[in-house]
C-alpha positions as CSV (number, residue, x, y, z in Angstrom):
1,X,22.3,-50.3,65.2
2,X,25.4,-49.9,63.0
3,X,24.7,-50.3,59.3
4,X,25.8,-53.6,57.9
5,X,26.5,-52.1,54.5
6,X,30.1,-51.2,55.6
7,X,31.0,-54.6,56.9
8,X,32.6,-55.8,53.7
9,X,34.5,-52.7,52.7
10,X,38.2,-53.8,52.8
11,X,39.5,-50.3,53.6
12,X,37.5,-50.2,56.9
13,X,38.8,-51.9,60.0
14,X,37.5,-52.4,63.4
15,X,34.9,-50.1,65.0
16,X,36.5,-47.7,67.4
17,X,33.3,-46.1,68.6
18,X,29.9,-47.7,67.8
19,X,27.0,-45.6,66.5
20,X,24.8,-46.1,69.6
21,X,27.8,-45.2,71.9
22,X,28.4,-42.0,69.8
23,X,24.7,-40.9,70.1
24,X,24.7,-41.6,73.9
25,X,27.9,-39.6,74.5
26,X,26.7,-36.7,72.3
27,X,23.5,-36.5,74.4
28,X,25.6,-36.5,77.6
29,X,27.7,-33.7,76.2
30,X,24.6,-31.8,75.2
31,X,23.2,-32.1,78.8
32,X,26.6,-30.9,80.2
33,X,26.8,-27.9,77.9
34,X,23.2,-27.0,78.6
35,X,24.0,-26.8,82.3
36,X,27.3,-25.0,81.9
37,X,26.0,-22.4,79.5
38,X,22.5,-22.0,81.1
39,X,22.6,-18.2,81.3
40,X,24.8,-17.6,78.3
41,X,23.9,-19.6,75.2
42,X,27.1,-20.1,73.2
43,X,28.1,-19.6,69.6
44,X,29.0,-23.0,68.2
45,X,32.0,-22.7,65.9
46,X,32.2,-25.9,63.8
47,X,35.5,-26.8,62.2
48,X,34.8,-28.0,58.7
49,X,34.5,-30.4,57.2
50,X,35.0,-33.1,59.7
51,X,32.9,-31.7,62.5
52,X,29.7,-31.1,60.6
53,X,28.0,-34.4,61.7
54,X,29.1,-34.0,65.3
55,X,28.1,-30.4,65.5
56,X,24.7,-31.0,64.0
57,X,23.9,-33.8,66.6
58,X,25.5,-31.7,69.4
59,X,23.5,-28.5,68.5
60,X,20.3,-30.5,68.7
61,X,21.4,-32.0,72.1
62,X,21.9,-28.6,73.7
63,X,18.6,-27.3,75.1
64,X,19.5,-23.6,74.6
65,X,19.1,-21.2,71.7
66,X,22.6,-21.7,70.3
67,X,23.9,-20.0,67.2
68,X,26.1,-21.7,64.7
69,X,29.0,-20.6,62.5
70,X,31.7,-22.6,60.7
71,X,35.2,-22.2,59.6
72,X,37.6,-24.4,57.6
73,X,41.2,-25.0,58.4
74,X,43.6,-27.2,56.6
75,X,46.5,-29.2,58.0
76,X,46.0,-32.7,56.5
77,X,45.2,-32.3,52.8
78,X,44.4,-35.8,51.6
79,X,47.0,-37.4,53.8
80,X,46.5,-39.4,57.0
81,X,49.0,-37.4,59.0
82,X,49.0,-33.7,59.7
83,X,51.5,-31.6,57.8
84,X,51.9,-29.2,60.8
85,X,51.2,-26.2,58.6
86,X,47.8,-24.7,59.4
87,X,45.8,-22.3,57.2
88,X,42.4,-20.9,57.4
89,X,40.4,-21.9,54.2
90,X,37.1,-20.4,55.3
91,X,36.8,-17.8,58.1
92,X,33.8,-17.1,60.4
93,X,31.0,-14.7,59.4
94,X,30.3,-13.9,63.1
95,X,31.9,-11.3,65.3
96,X,33.3,-13.0,68.4
97,X,33.7,-9.9,70.5
98,X,32.2,-10.5,74.0
99,X,30.5,-13.8,72.8
100,X,30.7,-17.2,74.5
101,X,32.3,-19.3,72.0
102,X,32.4,-23.1,71.8
103,X,34.7,-24.6,69.2
104,X,33.3,-27.9,68.0
105,X,36.1,-30.1,66.7
106,X,35.9,-33.6,65.3
107,X,39.4,-34.9,66.3
108,X,42.5,-33.7,68.1
109,X,45.6,-35.4,66.9
110,X,48.8,-33.4,67.4
111,X,46.9,-30.5,68.8
112,X,48.8,-28.0,66.5
113,X,45.8,-27.1,64.4
114,X,43.6,-26.5,67.5
115,X,46.4,-24.5,69.3
116,X,46.6,-22.3,66.2
117,X,42.9,-22.0,66.0
118,X,42.5,-21.1,69.6
119,X,45.1,-18.3,69.4
120,X,43.4,-17.0,66.3
121,X,40.0,-16.9,68.0
122,X,41.2,-15.5,71.3
123,X,42.6,-12.5,69.4
124,X,39.0,-11.7,68.5
125,X,38.2,-11.0,72.1
126,X,35.4,-13.5,72.9
127,X,33.9,-13.4,76.5
128,X,34.9,-17.1,76.8
129,X,36.4,-19.8,74.5
130,X,36.1,-23.5,75.2
131,X,36.5,-26.6,72.9
132,X,34.4,-29.6,72.6
133,X,36.3,-32.3,70.8
134,X,34.6,-35.5,69.8
135,X,37.8,-37.5,69.7
136,X,41.3,-37.1,71.1
137,X,44.1,-39.4,70.0
138,X,46.0,-40.7,72.9
139,X,49.7,-39.9,73.1
140,X,49.8,-37.7,69.9
141,X,49.6,-34.2,71.3
142,X,52.6,-31.9,70.5
143,X,50.8,-28.9,71.9
144,X,49.5,-28.4,75.5
145,X,45.8,-28.5,75.3
146,X,43.2,-27.8,78.0
147,X,40.1,-29.5,76.7
148,X,37.0,-29.0,78.9
149,X,34.7,-31.2,76.8
150,X,35.9,-34.5,75.2
151,X,33.7,-37.2,73.8
152,X,36.3,-40.1,73.6
153,X,40.0,-40.8,73.9
154,X,41.0,-43.2,71.2
155,X,44.2,-45.0,70.2
156,X,46.4,-43.2,67.7
157,X,45.0,-45.0,64.7
158,X,43.7,-43.1,61.6
159,X,39.9,-43.2,61.8
160,X,37.0,-42.4,59.5
161,X,33.2,-42.1,59.8
162,X,30.8,-39.8,61.5
163,X,32.1,-36.9,59.5
164,X,35.8,-37.9,59.5
165,X,37.3,-38.8,56.2
166,X,40.2,-39.9,54.1
167,X,40.5,-38.0,50.8
168,X,36.8,-36.9,51.3
169,X,35.5,-40.4,51.5
170,X,33.8,-42.3,54.4
171,X,32.3,-39.2,56.1
172,X,28.9,-41.0,55.9
173,X,29.9,-44.1,57.8
174,X,27.6,-44.0,60.9
175,X,30.3,-45.1,63.4
176,X,34.0,-44.5,63.8
177,X,36.3,-47.1,62.3
178,X,40.0,-47.6,61.7
179,X,41.0,-46.8,58.2
180,X,43.2,-49.5,56.8
181,X,43.2,-48.8,53.1
182,X,45.8,-47.3,50.9
183,X,47.3,-44.0,52.1
184,X,46.4,-41.2,49.7
185,X,49.3,-39.1,48.3
186,X,49.0,-35.3,48.6
């Protein structure tokens, strides 16, 4: 199912999560979220830019009338490791007061960005706030995270594809792969 056009790109390494496995897990998460939010359709808050592919697929997998908003936070720049400094680049348009909010995140690395984001969103008084992370890097968290919905736990390699990038490249790779090319300089 995975496209062969990426097989010969020297910057792309092994497949970490294959395209068909991604789609199967997103469907399972959609079913779980549909059951958990049955009487209270959530506002999906996508964290741009990396989560846009995942959130699009996840929204279609949830059999409820969900609403969608997006925000952009920065902690990586064009580097392959987090700077630890988080800033909101684009804020939400929606009021979160008394809303059931589900943050849709592409990847949790150190957890510092998500911890900051969670504190910021909780200050807006939602009725509930949960996180659905597609990927969690094993052994990298520097912040305590309580993630109710996780797609996959992966090794601590830098990965691209399915929305994840390096210097804005490789978001359109249909699976998730190790990036083994040159490290961009901020």
